VOLUM-529417 format. One line per field, with one value per residue (C-alpha): residue number from 1; z, x, y. Coordinates in Angstrom, 1 decimal. Each point is the difference from the previous one (the first is absolute). Example, Ala and Ser with C-alpha at 12.3 -4.5 7.8 and 13.67 -1.06 7.14 Angstrom:
2
num <- c(1 2)
Z <- c(7.8 -0.7)
X <- c(12.3 1.4)
Y <- c(-4.5 3.4)
END
This chain:
256
num <- c(1 2 3 4 5 6 7 8 9 10 11 12 13 14 15 16 17 18 19 20 21 22 23 24 25 26 27 28 29 30 31 32 33 34 35 36 37 38 39 40 41 42 43 44 45 46 47 48 49 50 51 52 53 54 55 56 57 58 59 60 61 62 63 64 65 66 67 68 69 70 71 72 73 74 75 76 77 78 79 80 81 82 83 84 85 86 87 88 89 90 91 92 93 94 95 96 97 98 99 100 101 102 103 104 105 106 107 108 109 110 111 112 113 114 115 116 117 118 119 120 121 122 123 124 125 126 127 128 129 130 131 132 133 134 135 136 137 138 139 140 141 142 143 144 145 146 147 148 149 150 151 152 153 154 155 156 157 158 159 160 161 162 163 164 165 166 167 168 169 170 171 172 173 174 175 176 177 178 179 180 181 182 183 184 185 186 187 188 189 190 191 192 193 194 195 196 197 198 199 200 201 202 203 204 205 206 207 208 209 210 211 212 213 214 215 216 217 218 219 220 221 222 223 224 225 226 227 228 229 230 231 232 233 234 235 236 237 238 239 240 241 242 243 244 245 246 247 248 249 250 251 252 253 254 255 256)
Z <- c(-3.5 -2.9 -0.8 -2.5 2.2 2.8 -2.0 -0.9 3.6 1.8 -3.0 0.5 4.0 -0.8 -1.8 2.1 2.7 -2.9 -0.7 3.7 0.6 0.1 -2.8 1.9 3.3 0.8 -0.2 2.7 -0.4 -3.6 1.1 -3.1 -1.7 1.0 -0.8 -3.7 -0.6 1.6 -2.3 -3.5 1.5 0.2 -3.2 -2.4 1.5 -1.5 -3.0 -0.5 1.0 -2.7 -2.6 0.9 -0.5 -3.4 -1.5 1.0 0.9 1.3 2.2 2.4 -1.1 0.4 2.0 -1.7 -3.0 1.0 -1.8 1.6 3.3 1.5 1.4 -0.4 2.0 0.8 2.7 -1.4 -3.4 2.1 2.0 -3.4 -1.5 3.0 -0.5 -3.8 0.9 2.2 -2.9 -2.6 1.7 -0.1 -3.7 -0.9 1.8 -1.6 -3.8 0.0 2.2 3.8 -0.7 -2.5 1.4 1.1 1.7 3.9 2.5 0.7 -3.9 -2.4 1.5 -1.3 -0.6 2.5 2.7 -0.3 0.9 3.8 -0.2 -0.6 2.5 3.2 -1.0 0.3 2.9 1.8 -1.2 0.9 3.3 -0.7 -0.8 3.5 2.0 -1.7 0.6 3.4 1.6 0.7 -1.6 2.6 -3.1 -2.7 -0.2 -2.2 -0.1 1.5 -3.4 -1.7 2.6 -0.3 -3.6 0.6 1.8 -2.0 -3.2 1.7 1.2 -3.9 -1.3 3.0 1.2 -4.0 0.3 3.3 -0.2 -3.3 -1.6 2.4 2.6 3.0 2.0 3.1 1.6 1.3 -0.6 1.6 1.0 -0.8 0.6 0.2 -0.7 1.3 -1.2 3.0 -2.5 -0.1 -3.3 -0.9 1.0 -1.2 -2.9 3.1 1.2 -1.6 1.1 -1.5 0.1 -0.4 -0.3 1.9 -2.4 -2.9 -1.8 -0.8 2.0 -0.3 1.3 0.2 1.9 2.3 4.1 1.6 3.1 -1.7 1.6 0.2 -0.3 -0.7 0.5 -0.2 -3.1 -3.3 -0.4 2.5 -1.2 -3.4 1.4 1.9 -2.7 -2.0 2.5 -0.2 4.2 2.4 1.9 3.5 -1.4 -0.6 1.6 -1.7 2.9 -0.5 0.7 0.3 -1.0 -1.1 -1.0 -3.5 -0.6 0.2 -1.7 -2.8 0.3 -0.9 -2.8 -1.9 -0.8 -3.9)
X <- c(6.1 -2.7 -1.4 -2.4 -1.7 0.3 -1.5 -3.1 -0.3 0.2 -2.5 -2.1 -0.1 -0.6 -3.0 -1.8 0.2 -1.6 -2.5 -1.6 0.7 -2.3 2.2 -1.7 2.3 2.6 3.2 2.0 3.3 -0.5 -2.1 -1.2 -1.2 -3.0 0.2 -1.2 2.9 2.6 -1.4 -0.1 3.7 1.7 -2.0 0.9 3.3 0.6 -1.2 1.9 3.2 -0.8 -0.4 3.1 1.9 -2.0 0.1 3.5 0.0 2.8 -2.3 -3.0 -3.4 -3.0 -2.2 -3.0 1.9 -0.2 -2.0 -3.0 0.8 -2.8 -2.0 -3.4 -2.9 -0.8 1.9 1.2 1.1 1.9 1.8 1.1 0.9 2.4 1.5 0.4 1.9 2.7 0.2 0.7 2.9 1.7 -1.1 1.2 3.2 0.2 -1.1 2.6 3.3 0.5 3.4 -1.5 -0.1 -2.8 -0.9 0.3 -0.6 3.9 0.8 0.5 -0.1 -0.8 -4.0 0.2 0.6 -3.5 -1.5 2.1 -1.4 -3.5 0.1 0.8 -2.6 -2.5 1.4 -0.1 -3.8 -0.5 0.2 -1.9 -3.1 0.4 0.5 -3.3 -1.6 1.0 1.0 3.7 2.7 -0.1 -1.8 2.7 2.2 3.4 3.1 2.9 1.8 -2.4 -0.2 3.6 0.4 -2.6 1.8 3.1 -1.6 -1.4 3.2 1.4 -2.9 0.2 3.4 1.5 -3.1 0.5 1.8 -1.5 -3.3 -0.9 0.8 2.1 2.5 -1.6 3.2 2.4 4.0 1.3 -3.3 -1.4 -2.9 0.8 -3.2 0.4 -2.7 -0.3 -1.3 1.8 2.3 -0.1 3.7 1.9 -3.1 -2.2 2.4 0.2 2.4 -1.0 2.6 0.9 3.5 1.5 0.1 -2.0 -3.3 -1.2 -0.6 0.9 -1.1 1.2 -0.5 2.6 -0.2 0.2 -1.0 -1.8 -0.8 -3.2 -0.9 -3.5 0.0 -3.2 -1.4 0.2 -3.5 0.3 3.0 -1.7 -3.6 1.9 2.8 -3.2 -1.7 -2.9 0.4 1.5 3.3 -2.0 -3.1 2.4 2.2 3.3 2.6 2.1 3.1 1.8 -1.2 -3.2 -0.9 2.4 -2.4 -3.0 2.2 0.0 -3.4 -1.0 2.1 -1.0 -3.5 -0.4)
Y <- c(-14.4 -0.7 3.9 -1.3 -2.8 2.5 3.1 -2.5 -1.0 3.5 1.1 -2.9 0.5 3.8 -1.0 -1.5 2.8 1.8 -2.4 -0.2 4.1 2.6 2.3 3.4 -1.0 2.3 -1.4 2.0 -1.2 2.1 2.5 1.8 -3.5 -2.3 -3.9 0.6 2.8 -2.2 -2.8 1.9 1.3 -3.7 -1.4 3.3 0.2 -3.6 0.8 3.4 -1.9 -3.0 3.1 1.3 -3.1 -0.7 3.0 0.7 3.0 2.2 2.3 -0.3 -0.9 2.5 -2.2 1.4 -1.8 -3.7 -2.2 -1.6 2.2 0.1 -3.2 -1.4 0.8 -3.9 -1.3 -3.3 1.9 2.3 -2.7 -1.8 3.5 0.6 -3.7 0.7 3.1 -2.2 -2.2 2.9 0.8 -3.5 -0.1 3.3 -1.0 -3.5 1.5 3.0 -2.0 0.1 1.6 2.8 3.7 1.3 3.8 -0.3 2.9 -1.0 0.4 -3.0 -3.1 -3.7 -0.9 -2.4 2.7 0.8 -3.3 0.7 3.4 -1.1 -3.1 2.7 2.5 -3.4 -0.7 3.4 0.4 -2.9 1.0 2.9 -1.5 -2.7 3.3 1.4 -2.8 -1.3 3.4 -1.1 -2.7 -2.6 -2.3 0.9 -2.6 -0.3 -2.4 1.3 -0.2 1.8 2.4 0.6 0.1 3.0 1.9 -0.2 0.5 3.7 0.8 -0.4 1.8 3.0 0.7 1.4 2.2 1.4 3.1 1.2 0.0 2.5 -2.6 0.7 -2.3 -1.3 -0.7 2.3 -0.2 -3.0 -1.8 -3.1 -2.2 -4.0 -2.4 -3.5 -2.8 -2.5 -3.2 -3.0 -0.3 3.1 0.4 3.1 0.8 1.3 2.5 3.1 2.9 3.7 2.3 4.0 0.2 3.5 2.4 -1.6 1.2 -3.9 -2.8 -3.4 -3.5 -3.7 -3.2 0.9 -1.2 3.4 1.6 3.6 3.0 -2.0 -3.7 -1.7 -3.5 -2.0 -2.4 0.6 0.9 2.7 1.5 0.1 1.5 2.6 1.0 0.3 2.1 -2.3 -0.4 1.8 -1.5 0.4 -2.5 -2.8 -1.8 1.0 1.3 3.3 0.6 3.2 3.5 -0.6 4.1 -1.5 -2.3 2.5 2.3 -2.8 -0.8 3.7 0.7 -3.2 0.5 -1.1)
END
């Protein structure tokens, strides 16, 4: 996947929603934010990541120290500010070198790690904007490939943090969750098994095909949105097999 091109595409799509929206509109999936705050979060987040890469920081950057961290008041200028922030991420990676270590939530990673992270940040917050503007996610389009990659990226991000950083483990001993995307063409890349081996104090995941304590079967888009807590299983076409309480426990303990 061309993560750089996808980041620019998702940023443009998000920006067009902001252009037509009322910035005072509440965002139901981010209860403390309105559309304007969601916009600033995405736009400043790109500049934040770009600055971490460009300055070769080995620690997180205080958001108050982000250069040009506030958007202009005029709409077109604000959208340009948004687009420029995404481009800054790509430019910072190109200038520093894609393999140059940069600070991340998971410790040092190649600077190119941030392109994928910012892509899926834009993707999920585009869903938030669609939901705020239309009252639902029926109009939220996402390719199966991008949804599957977003799901995988999220697992890579959160599973190492579960059981640490103050977060409990959302699966009890021996339990597992299996996610199966029904889209054509994904193959094993459309299956994920999240497990807590008996006696282990951490979780693992793989593209393994398996039954799971609970299994969810549906489109990659719906699985992604459900995993990201943007929509409940009951409001999708996802079929659930096995112990639904295992899935509910996962949902209840994976709010970040």
